[in-house]
Structure formats: C-alpha cells, structure tokens
C-alpha positions, 0 to 999 in steps of 0.5 A, a space after each residue: 256861137 256854141 258848137 255842139 248839139 249835145 252840150 254847149 262848146 265854144 269853137 276851141 272845144 271849151 265847155 261853157 258850163 266849165 266856164 261858168 263853174 270855174 269862174 262863177 257867174 255872172 261872167 262875160 266870156 269873149 271868143 278870140 276865134 270869132 273876132 279873127 273871123 269877123 276881121 278877115 270876113 270884113 277885110 276880104 270883102 273889098 278889093 281895093 289898093 289900100 284898105 284899113 280897119 280901125 276897130 272902134 274900141 269903145 265896143 270893148 277896150 279889154 287890153 287882151 282884146 286890143 292885143 288881138 285885134 292889133 296882131 290881126 293888122 287893125 288900127 284903133 279908132 278911139 273917142 276919148 283920151 282915155 281910150 287913146 292911152 289905153 291903146 298906146 298901152 296895148 301896143 298900138 303906136 301913135 300913128 295907128 290910132 285915130 281919136 275922134 272926140 265929140 263935144 270935148 274941149 280944146 284942151 283934151 284935143 291938145 293932150 291928143 296933140 302931145 300924144 301924136 295921134 291922128 285927129 278927127 274934128 267934128 265941129 267948126 269952132 274947134 276947127 278954127 281954134 285948132 287951125 289957129 294953134 296947130 296949123 302944121 298938124 294934119 287933121 281929118 274932119 267929120 262930116 254929117 251927110 244928112 243921112 238917117 240911118 241905124 237901128 233906131 234913133 238912139 244909134 243913128 248919128 248922121 241926120 240933120 238933128 245929130 250933134 255929130 259932125 260938120 254939116 255937108 251944108 257948111 262945106 264953105 265955112 270948112 274951106 274958109 277955115 282951111 284957107 285962113 289957118 293954113 290947115 292940112 286936111 288929110 282925111 275925111 270921116 263920116 259915120 251914119 249910125 249902127 245896125 244898118 242893113 241896106 248897103 244903099 246907105 253905105 253907097 249914098 254916103 260914099 257918093 256925098 264924101 266923093 262929092 266933096 273930096 275934090 275940094 281937099 287935094 292933100 287927102 291921104 284916106 277917106 273914113 267911112 265909119 261903120 254901122 254894119 249890122 250883125 245878126 241878134 236873133 240867130 237868123 242870119 239878118 245882117 249887113 251883106 258885107 260881100 255884096 258891099 265890098 263888091 259895090 264900094 270897091 268898084 266906086 271907089 277905084 273909079 274915084 282914084 282915077 279922077 282924083 289923080 291918086 290911091 287913098 286909103 279907104 277906112 272902116 272903123 267896125 266895133 260891134 261887127 268885130 266883137 258882138 258875136 264873139 261875147 256871151 254873158 253868163 248868169 245864174 238863175 236865182 228864182 223862178 217866180 210865178 205871178 198871176 200873169 207871168 212867170 219870171 226867171 230872175 238872175 244874179 245880174 241886171 241892168 248894171 251888167 247889161 243895160 242895152 235892152 232897157 236903154 235902147 230895146 236891144 234884143 240879146 238872144 237867151 238860151 238856158 245852157 243847163 238844159 240841152 233837151 226838154 220841154 220849151 216853156 215861156 218866161 220873162 227874164 229879169 234882173 236883181 236891180 231895184 228898177 225895172 230891169 227886163 232882159 227879155 219878155 215872152 221867151 222861149 227856153 228849156 224849162 228853167 229851174 233855179 241854179 240853171 245858167 242862162 246865156 245872153 248872146 251878142 254880149 261882145 260890144 257895149 255890155 261890160 263897157 256900159 256896166 256900173 256899180 248901181 245898186 253897189 253891185 260889183 262888176 263881173 269878171 272878164 274871160 277870153 277863150 283863145 288857142 284852146 284855153 281859157 284866160 281871166 282877162 279881168 278880175 271880178 270886183 270886190 268890196 274894196 273896189 267899190 270904196 277904194 276912191 272914196 275919200 272919208 274926211 275927218 269930220 264925223 
C-alpha cells in the first residue's frame, strides 16, 4: 500500500505518519484510489454484453466509501434492512440495491418491499409466504450449490451443511412454489465462500447455475456472488481475476445463445474492493519482555480488529516509525482483558514504546466488526482521496457510551 521506501506514504503522497499525528491513534485509514483500482481491475477482466458489480457493503458501510463506489457505477448488495437504508441515504436508487438477508422474518422482507429494492430469498418457507403475499413482486432465489470453498470453515457458505441458500436438490420444491403462487423469478444467486483462490470453483458453480437456469424463462440476471481472494502477506497470492474473467466470459456468452437472450452477470465483491484500501494504525503502549516472549502491546485490541481472534485471519504488520534498523521478533497483542493476539513471531523493525504500527488489509470487516467491549471507544475513520485526507467518522467519546442507556428513577 505504501509508496516510498524512505518513508511511508499513501498513493496521493500523504504521509502515513502525518495522518497518525493529525488524528491520533488508533485509527482506520482508507485509500480511495485503491478502491477505484480494484473496481476497474474486476470490471475490465470480463468481456460480457451486460456486467454489473454489486458492492457487498457489509465489508464497510461508511457513507463516504459508499459514495465513492456508487460514483464508479457499482450497485449495492445488502444483507439487512439497515444496510438498505444506508444505501438509500448514500444516494443509491432502490433499483440499484439488492437485499440478500438470511434467517430474517417476513416482516423485515416486507419493509424491503416497501422500499422497492430487489429481493433475494434463500429458503423455501419464506419463498412460499412471499409468493402468496407478493405474487407480482419479482424476486431472486439464492441457490446452495453444495460446493465446499473458502479460506476456512467459518467463511465457507455454499456447502451442504450451510445455513445459506436453497439446496439445488430442492429445485422441484422451488418450481412447485413458483407454479402455485405465480411468482416471477428474475434472478438466480449463488455465493460459495470467501478467499477462493481456485478459479475452478467459480467455473463449477457457473455450470451448476446454468444447469438450472433453463427452468426459469423470465431471468434477467445471474449473480455469482464473490469470494475473490486478496493478498494478505504482500506475496501476490490472490485470485487470478483476468484468467477467471476470460473463462467465465466465454462460458456465459455461449450460454446466452442457447438461453435465447443476454442476461446481466453480477458479482458482489466486498473484501476485494476495500480490504487492501484500508490500514489500521495503532500506537505501541509497552514493549514487554517475558521469560518466553517479547510482547508489543498496542492501544487497541479485539474490540477494533477482531478478525485474527475470530477466524485466525492474517494481517501484515509494519512498524512505520522505523524505515531502517535491525529486525526483531515480536508477538503483537492488544489492551483488552482477553487474549487478543494480532500476530505471533512477527519480524518488525525494532519496536520502541510510542512507535506506530500499521495493520494492513484493514478495509474490510474491521471497523464493521468493532465493538465497545471493555467500554472502549471505537476509533475514527479517515479517507485519503484526491490528494487530501478527510475525517469521515469521528472518534467516539464517553457521551457515546451512555447515549442510549436509560437510568430509571428507582435508585
């Protein structure tokens, strides 16, 4: 992410150290230029008559980030009615928002109907109830292809034991509901998992998709979800988007001829667009030598970046206060009253108390999964864009902690 070997700069030439000094730590910083680059890289990889990118905003819903992505021409993938409302607030039209909930009540789906957004249904019970109540409202169906894919079991969502989607083996049940209710199915959706390196997984999913698409004559789009792997260790190991784009484009263009019309092909990247655009900056509180380890304790913890503790995610860590000097081995830990370890046996430039550490790939699922655990405040968010840095969310304070609490007159 950083552009200079003599110091650490964002692509716009803004010093990372200056950001940390200006706004204080801990802090999330996003580079809007990288978001734009990732979007264009994905979009340009395909040769299709109709292609649409739906940003999976659960990765990062800051309004300013949503506006950047909207201005690129993307639509929005949402998983809650609150995300739908955030999308509308950011300027997306209702027709640009796909609502893909899981295990929600029909009441929440009714709210989505009232807001006029596109709806994706992933279970037979709700599909039948929806068809009886809203037979004239076109819907998408999420299919579970029974493909085991993803970086680990916690982010693999298309296998046979997953709670997501309607099993491909339940296709007769889907068709029976559609026939009995008169529902129009205008789209099919599938998402198998995250951090998928092998393009063959996407091709396998596409073949399953196409094998059932002919059962639905009114389709307008096919949504293949996402799951593209990004590089976490600065090693370039990631999904080969160009290769995948060529293979999928060839296969879908063949299918359009047999289907009789061109469908819109949709992908819904979240992490792919914003992960590498984000860096989390934290200050070193203490360097603690024990009999077995050297701990670097920072002014943050699992309340700000829980991914390493939740599913063993790797985040590359740099000491940006040092551009030269000896490398030492440390375990980087947080200040939460839990075992909140960011990294074990990491090589960093020699660390001193007061140094600033940068945690890379902090654009996706970092602020979004943050909390007030231990009654700590959530950090600020800053956007680096068009040669300037902008505060896009202020740091929380004590008033935020108690603003929603109610103290009854009983004490």
